C-alpha positions as CSV (number, residue, x, y, z in Angstrom):
1,M,85.5,-73.4,69.6
2,T,88.6,-74.4,71.5
3,V,92.1,-73.3,70.3
4,R,94.6,-75.6,71.3
5,P,98.5,-75.2,70.8
6,A,100.2,-77.2,68.1
7,R,101.0,-80.8,69.3
8,R,104.3,-81.0,67.7
9,F,106.2,-77.9,68.5
10,R,109.9,-78.5,70.0
11,P,110.2,-76.4,73.3
12,L,112.0,-73.3,73.2
13,W,115.3,-74.4,74.6
14,A,115.5,-77.3,72.3
15,R,115.1,-74.8,69.4
16,L,117.6,-72.4,70.6
17,W,120.5,-74.6,71.8
18,G,119.4,-78.4,70.5
19,R,121.4,-79.6,67.9
20,L,119.8,-80.5,64.7
21,Q,119.0,-84.2,64.9
22,E,119.2,-86.3,61.6
23,P,115.8,-87.7,60.4
24,P,115.0,-91.3,60.3
25,D,115.9,-93.4,57.4
26,P,113.3,-92.8,54.9
27,S,113.2,-96.1,53.4
28,S,112.1,-97.4,56.8
29,F,109.8,-94.6,58.0
30,V,106.4,-95.1,57.3
31,V,104.0,-92.1,56.7
32,R,100.4,-91.3,56.6
33,S,101.0,-87.6,55.3
34,V,103.8,-85.6,53.7
35,L,104.1,-82.1,53.5
36,L,106.0,-80.6,50.3
37,A,107.0,-77.6,51.2
38,S,108.6,-74.2,49.5
39,E,109.2,-70.9,50.9
40,G,108.7,-69.4,47.4
41,R,111.6,-71.2,45.1
42,P,110.6,-73.6,42.7
43,I,110.2,-77.3,44.0
44,S,112.9,-79.4,42.5
45,P,112.3,-82.8,40.7
46,R,114.4,-84.6,43.0
47,A,112.1,-83.0,46.3
48,V,109.0,-84.4,44.5
49,D,110.8,-87.8,43.8
50,F,111.7,-88.1,47.1
51,A,108.4,-87.1,48.4
52,A,106.8,-89.5,46.1
53,S,109.2,-92.3,47.4
54,M,108.2,-91.8,51.0
55,A,104.7,-91.7,50.3
56,A,104.2,-94.7,47.6
57,P,104.9,-97.7,50.2
58,A,102.1,-96.8,52.7
59,H,100.0,-95.1,49.8
60,A,100.0,-91.8,52.1
61,T,98.8,-88.6,50.6
62,V,101.2,-85.5,49.9
63,H,100.2,-82.0,50.5
64,V,102.1,-79.3,48.3
65,L,102.4,-76.1,49.9
66,S,104.1,-72.7,49.0
67,I,104.5,-69.6,50.5
68,A,104.1,-66.3,48.8
69,R,106.5,-63.8,50.8
70,V,104.8,-60.8,52.5
71,W,107.4,-57.9,52.8
72,G,106.3,-56.7,56.1
73,T,104.3,-53.9,57.7
74,S,104.2,-50.1,57.5
75,L,104.1,-48.4,61.1
76,G,102.7,-51.7,62.7
77,L,100.0,-51.7,59.9
78,P,99.4,-54.1,56.9
79,N,100.3,-52.2,53.6
80,P,99.2,-53.2,50.5
81,G,102.7,-52.4,48.8
82,L,104.3,-55.0,50.8
83,L,101.9,-57.7,49.8
84,P,102.7,-60.2,47.2
85,T,101.5,-59.0,43.7
86,K,99.0,-60.9,41.5
87,R,102.1,-62.3,39.5
88,E,103.8,-63.7,42.6
89,W,100.6,-65.4,43.5
90,E,100.1,-66.6,40.0
91,E,103.7,-68.2,40.1
92,Q,103.2,-69.6,43.4
93,R,100.1,-71.2,42.0
94,R,101.8,-72.5,38.8
95,L,104.7,-74.1,41.1
96,V,102.0,-76.1,43.4
97,A,100.0,-76.9,40.3
98,E,103.3,-78.5,38.7
99,G,104.0,-80.4,41.9
100,V,100.6,-81.8,42.2
101,T,100.5,-82.9,38.8
102,A,104.1,-84.6,39.1
103,L,102.7,-86.6,42.0
104,K,99.5,-87.4,40.7
105,R,101.3,-88.9,37.5
106,R,103.2,-91.1,40.0
107,G,99.6,-92.2,41.1
108,I,100.2,-90.5,44.8
109,P,97.2,-88.8,45.9
110,A,97.9,-84.9,45.9
111,S,96.4,-81.4,47.2
112,G,97.9,-78.1,46.9
113,Q,97.8,-74.9,48.6
114,V,99.4,-71.3,48.4
115,L,99.6,-69.0,51.6
116,G,101.1,-65.6,52.1
117,T,103.1,-64.9,55.4
118,R,106.2,-63.2,56.8
119,A,107.1,-66.0,58.9
120,A,107.4,-68.9,56.6
121,A,109.0,-71.5,58.8
122,K,106.7,-71.1,61.5
123,R,103.5,-71.2,58.8
124,I,105.3,-74.4,57.0
125,V,105.2,-75.9,60.4
126,A,101.4,-75.0,61.7
127,E,100.3,-76.4,58.2
128,A,102.1,-79.8,58.8
129,D,100.7,-80.0,62.1
130,R,97.2,-79.0,60.9
131,H,97.4,-81.4,57.8
132,Q,98.7,-84.2,60.5
133,C,101.7,-84.7,58.5
134,D,104.5,-87.1,59.4
135,A,107.4,-85.5,57.6
136,I,108.1,-82.5,55.7
137,V,110.3,-82.6,52.4
138,M,111.9,-79.4,51.1
139,T,114.3,-78.2,48.5
140,A,117.1,-76.2,50.1
141,D,120.5,-74.8,49.3
142,P,123.8,-76.3,50.6
143,P,124.3,-75.0,54.2
144,R,125.9,-71.6,54.5
145,S,128.0,-70.2,57.2
146,W,126.0,-69.5,60.4
147,L,127.0,-65.8,60.1
148,I,125.3,-65.0,57.4
149,A,122.8,-67.4,57.1
150,N,120.1,-66.5,59.3
151,L,119.8,-63.1,57.2
152,L,118.9,-64.9,54.2
153,W,115.2,-65.6,53.0
154,S,116.7,-68.8,51.3
155,H,117.7,-70.4,54.7
156,E,114.0,-70.9,55.8
157,P,114.4,-74.8,54.9
158,Y,116.9,-75.1,57.9
159,R,114.7,-72.8,60.3
160,V,111.9,-75.3,59.5
161,S,114.3,-78.5,60.3
162,R,114.9,-76.5,63.8
163,L,111.0,-75.5,64.6
164,A,109.6,-78.9,63.5
165,A,109.2,-81.8,65.9
166,I,108.7,-83.9,62.8
167,P,111.2,-85.3,60.6
168,V,112.4,-82.7,58.1
169,Y,114.1,-84.1,54.9
170,L,115.9,-81.3,53.2
171,V,116.5,-81.8,49.3
172,V,119.5,-80.0,48.5
173,D,119.7,-78.5,45.1
174,Q,123.2,-78.6,43.9
175,N,122.3,-75.9,41.1
176,N,123.5,-73.4,43.6
């Protein structure tokens, strides 16, 4: 078994100093597979609609992914108290099931998955690469000041857009 690096990661210098590029116009962008991702927040109906509208013209598949947050380690070792609880796992499974059901109602082939990790942005980009997705769609909060943005877990969609070499479409949730 050979291990090869992810093919779509951007170089380190581009991630650190590169500016975020606007993704291409979704109406003219043809995709084979789309990743509808969440770092643990509910997936908004607008994000589901956006992913469905991207996938429908090309009869593409949509993979729904949600992250159950692992809170860290204790003295460098995994600690069961820092892992997601059964209730948190069930909540993420419910969110993924709702997303898959909404997509299937629209006639879009969809699958779903819940993963636990501390590094949500890296894992979302790796899963997009593993599923050979052409685009990532995520629900996001409105952009915040650079001073506090990187300290917040809710800023993960913006981290994904910096890490990914494929287009990332952020559907800004206006409720926040």
